[in-house]
C-alpha positions in Angstrom: -38.7 -24.7 63.3 -39.1 -21.0 64.0 -37.7 -18.8 61.3 -38.6 -15.4 62.6 -40.2 -13.5 65.5 -42.2 -10.5 64.2 -43.0 -7.8 66.8 -45.8 -5.3 66.2 -46.8 -2.5 68.6 -49.5 -0.8 66.6 -52.2 -2.4 64.5 -51.1 -6.0 65.3 -54.3 -7.6 64.0 -53.9 -5.7 60.7 -50.3 -6.9 60.3 -51.3 -10.5 61.2 -54.2 -10.6 58.8 -52.2 -9.2 55.9 -49.2 -11.5 56.6 -51.5 -14.6 56.8 -53.1 -13.6 53.5 -49.7 -13.4 51.9 -48.7 -16.8 53.2 -52.0 -18.4 52.0 -51.3 -17.1 48.5 -47.8 -18.7 48.4 -48.5 -21.6 46.1 -44.9 -22.7 45.9 -44.3 -22.8 49.6 -46.3 -24.7 52.1 -46.0 -25.4 55.8 -45.6 -21.8 57.1 -47.6 -20.9 60.1 -48.0 -18.0 62.5 -48.2 -18.2 66.3 -49.1 -15.3 68.5 -47.5 -14.3 71.8 -48.1 -11.2 73.9 -45.3 -9.4 75.8 -46.5 -6.2 77.4 -47.7 -3.8 74.6 -45.9 -5.7 71.9 -47.5 -8.6 70.0 -45.0 -11.1 68.7 -45.9 -13.4 65.8 -43.6 -16.4 65.5 -43.2 -17.6 61.9 -42.7 -21.4 61.8 -41.9 -23.9 59.1 -43.5 -27.3 59.7 -41.5 -30.5 60.5 -42.9 -32.0 57.3 -41.3 -29.3 55.1 -38.0 -29.5 57.0 -37.8 -33.3 56.3 -38.1 -32.6 52.5 -34.3 -32.2 52.2 -34.2 -28.6 53.5 -30.8 -27.4 52.2 -29.2 -24.0 52.3 -30.6 -23.1 48.8 -34.2 -23.9 49.8 -33.8 -22.2 53.2 -32.7 -19.0 51.4 -35.6 -19.3 49.1 -38.0 -19.5 52.0 -36.4 -16.4 53.6 -37.0 -14.6 50.3 -40.7 -15.5 50.2 -41.0 -14.3 53.8 -39.2 -11.1 53.0 -41.5 -10.5 50.0 -44.6 -11.2 52.1 -43.4 -8.7 54.8 -42.8 -6.2 52.0 -46.3 -6.6 50.8 -47.6 -6.2 54.3 -45.6 -2.9 54.6 -47.1 -1.6 51.4 -50.7 -2.5 52.5 -50.0 -1.0 55.9 -48.9 2.2 54.1 -52.1 2.4 52.1 -54.5 1.6 54.9 -52.9 2.9 58.1 -49.7 4.8 57.7 -51.0 7.7 55.6 -53.8 8.4 58.1 -51.3 8.2 61.0 -48.9 10.7 59.3 -51.7 13.1 58.5 -52.9 13.0 62.2 -49.4 13.7 63.4 -48.4 16.4 61.0 -51.8 18.2 60.4 -53.4 17.8 63.8 -54.5 21.5 63.6 -57.0 20.8 60.8 -60.5 19.8 61.4 -61.8 16.3 60.6 -63.3 17.3 57.3 -60.1 18.9 56.1 -58.0 15.9 57.2 -60.4 13.5 55.4 -59.9 15.5 52.2 -56.1 15.3 52.4 -56.4 11.6 53.4 -58.5 10.8 50.4 -56.3 12.6 47.9 -53.1 11.2 49.5 -54.4 7.7 49.3 -55.3 8.1 45.7 -51.8 9.5 44.9 -50.0 6.9 46.9 -52.0 4.1 45.2 -51.1 5.5 41.8 -47.4 5.4 42.7 -47.7 1.9 44.1 -49.5 0.6 41.0 -47.1 2.2 38.6 -44.4 0.2 36.9 -41.6 2.1 38.5 -42.7 1.0 42.0 -41.2 -2.5 41.4 -37.8 -1.0 42.0 -38.9 0.4 45.3 -40.3 -3.0 46.4 -37.1 -4.7 45.3 -35.1 -2.3 47.6 -37.5 -3.0 50.5 -37.1 -6.8 50.1 -33.4 -6.5 49.9 -33.3 -4.5 53.1 -35.5 -7.1 54.8 -33.2 -9.9 53.7 -30.1 -8.1 54.8 -31.8 -7.6 58.2 -32.8 -11.2 58.5 -29.2 -12.4 57.8 -28.2 -11.2 61.2 -31.4 -10.8 63.2 -34.0 -13.2 64.5 -36.4 -10.7 65.9 -38.0 -8.2 63.5 -39.6 -5.1 64.9 -42.2 -4.0 62.4 -42.5 -0.2 63.3 -38.8 0.1 64.1 -37.8 -1.4 60.7 -40.2 0.9 58.9 -39.0 4.0 60.8 -35.2 3.4 60.8 -34.5 1.1 57.8 -36.9 2.4 55.2 -36.3 6.2 55.5 -36.2 6.7 51.7 -39.5 4.8 51.3 -41.1 6.9 54.1 -39.8 10.1 52.4 -41.7 9.2 49.2 -44.9 8.8 51.2 -44.3 11.9 53.2 -43.6 14.0 50.1 -46.8 12.8 48.5 -48.8 13.8 51.6 -47.0 17.2 51.8 -47.7 17.9 48.1 -51.4 17.1 48.5 -51.6 19.2 51.7 -49.9 22.2 50.0 -52.3 22.0 47.1 -55.2 21.9 49.5 -53.9 24.9 51.5 -53.4 26.8 48.2 -56.9 26.0 47.0 -58.4 27.0 50.4 -56.6 30.3 50.4 -57.7 30.9 46.8 -61.3 30.3 47.7 -61.0 32.6 50.7 -59.4 35.2 48.6 -62.1 34.9 45.9 -64.9 35.1 48.5 -63.3 38.2 50.0 -63.1 39.8 46.5 -66.7 38.8 45.7 -67.9 40.5 48.9 -65.9 43.6 48.0 -67.3 43.6 44.5 -70.9 43.0 45.7 -71.0 46.0 48.1 -69.6 48.4 45.5 -71.8 50.5 43.3 -71.2 50.1 39.6 -69.1 53.0 38.4 -69.3 52.3 34.7 -71.8 50.6 32.4 -69.6 48.6 30.1 -65.9 47.7 29.7 -64.4 46.1 26.7 -61.2 44.1 27.4 -58.6 43.5 24.7 -55.5 41.4 25.4 -52.2 42.9 24.2 -48.7 41.4 24.6 -47.8 43.6 27.6 -51.1 44.5 29.1 -54.9 44.1 29.0 -56.3 47.3 27.4 -59.7 48.6 28.7 -62.3 50.5 26.7 -65.7 52.0 27.6 -68.9 51.4 25.7 -67.9 54.1 23.2 -64.5 52.4 22.6 -62.7 55.2 24.4 -59.6 53.8 26.2 -60.0 53.8 30.0 -56.9 55.3 31.6 -55.8 54.8 35.2 -53.1 57.4 35.7 -53.0 56.9 39.5 -52.4 53.2 39.2 -49.8 53.6 36.5 -48.0 56.3 38.6 -48.1 54.0 41.7 -46.8 51.0 39.8 -44.0 53.0 38.2 -42.8 54.8 41.3 -43.1 51.8 43.7 -41.8 49.4 41.1 -44.6 46.9 41.9 -43.9 43.4 40.6 -47.4 42.9 39.2 -48.4 40.8 36.3 -50.8 42.1 33.7 -53.4 39.7 35.2 -52.9 41.3 38.6 -53.4 44.8 37.1 -56.5 43.7 35.2 -58.1 42.2 38.3 -57.4 45.3 40.3 -58.7 47.7 37.7 -61.9 45.8 37.1 -62.6 45.6 40.8 -62.0 49.3 41.1 -64.2 50.1 38.1 -66.9 47.6 39.1 -68.6 47.7 35.7 -72.2 46.5 35.1 -70.9 44.4 32.1 -67.5 43.2 30.9 -66.9 42.0 27.4 -63.7 40.0 26.7 -62.7 40.0 23.1 -61.2 36.5 22.6 -60.7 36.5 18.9 -57.5 38.5 18.5 -53.9 37.4 18.0 -53.2 37.5 21.7 -55.3 35.3 24.1 -56.4 35.6 27.7 -55.0 33.7 30.6 -57.5 31.0 31.5 -56.8 31.5 35.2 -57.8 35.2 35.1 -60.9 34.4 33.1 -62.0 31.8 35.7 -61.2 34.2 38.6 -63.2 37.1 37.0 -66.1 34.8 36.1 -66.3 33.9 39.8 -66.2 37.5 40.9 -68.5 39.1 38.4 -70.6 36.1 37.5 -73.4 37.1 35.0 -71.8 40.5 34.3 -69.1 38.7 32.2 -69.6 38.2 28.5 -67.3 36.9 25.7 -67.0 38.1 22.1 -65.6 35.4 19.8 -65.9 37.4 16.5 -66.2 41.0 15.6 -64.3 43.6 13.5 -61.9 44.3 16.4 -58.8 42.1 16.2 -56.5 44.1 18.4 -56.0 47.6 19.9 -55.1 49.0 16.4 -58.5 48.0 15.0 -60.6 49.5 17.7 -63.2 52.0 16.2 -62.2 55.6 16.7 -64.4 57.1 19.4 -66.0 60.5 18.7 -64.7 63.1 21.1 
């Protein structure tokens, strides 16, 4: 007796192999077989229940149980298809403008994130909803179109996968832009002549305060006037970065032992830009701007 006809347009062998594996692992249900039939570009897999199983008092309860096992098997095929085929397909469609290396990076990270979601405890609720939708469909349909069901009946599931890929891609784009920005700044720093020997940097609540080698505060009246008049929305990290690039010191010492700390992001950025010019002071008599030694005029 044929229970279902499963039509697959893309990756028919993958769907067949995955489905057969699911059936082979069903210890509580025997007698299910799959027969292939080609119709144009669509491959149909007929799912049959053997006559021997039918003769074993096949009542409504048992038939519904068989349908549930088939629905669960199809659900697992959909999840495997997502992991192995769908992620790559969506990346090819949505990020066609990237080169192969970039697409491979996004594919690798997306697969890792999707697998983490699939293996999480909360994913059982998603699988339950997929199985329920498959059962609802089978109640009134004999033919099951694999791609059509995935596209039109599992929109919420697809949205989860698409959001993961989008988050991974956005992170990749951000990191790529960051690297390009850092490389540009490194080039700019590299071609500049050093304008000052040494800069001490002390963090304060509202700003990073700069001192020269004689602990005389370094003022930047032009930048302060520009920021004030144009009302630039710059963080103290932005200002520090701009000032140090402008000064291009031979050495920069960050005093990290005070009451106020440094942003780790700005330290990483400046370490990339100035490399061996950067030094850190973890302990000295200077605790904050109030304890800086008085410079001799």
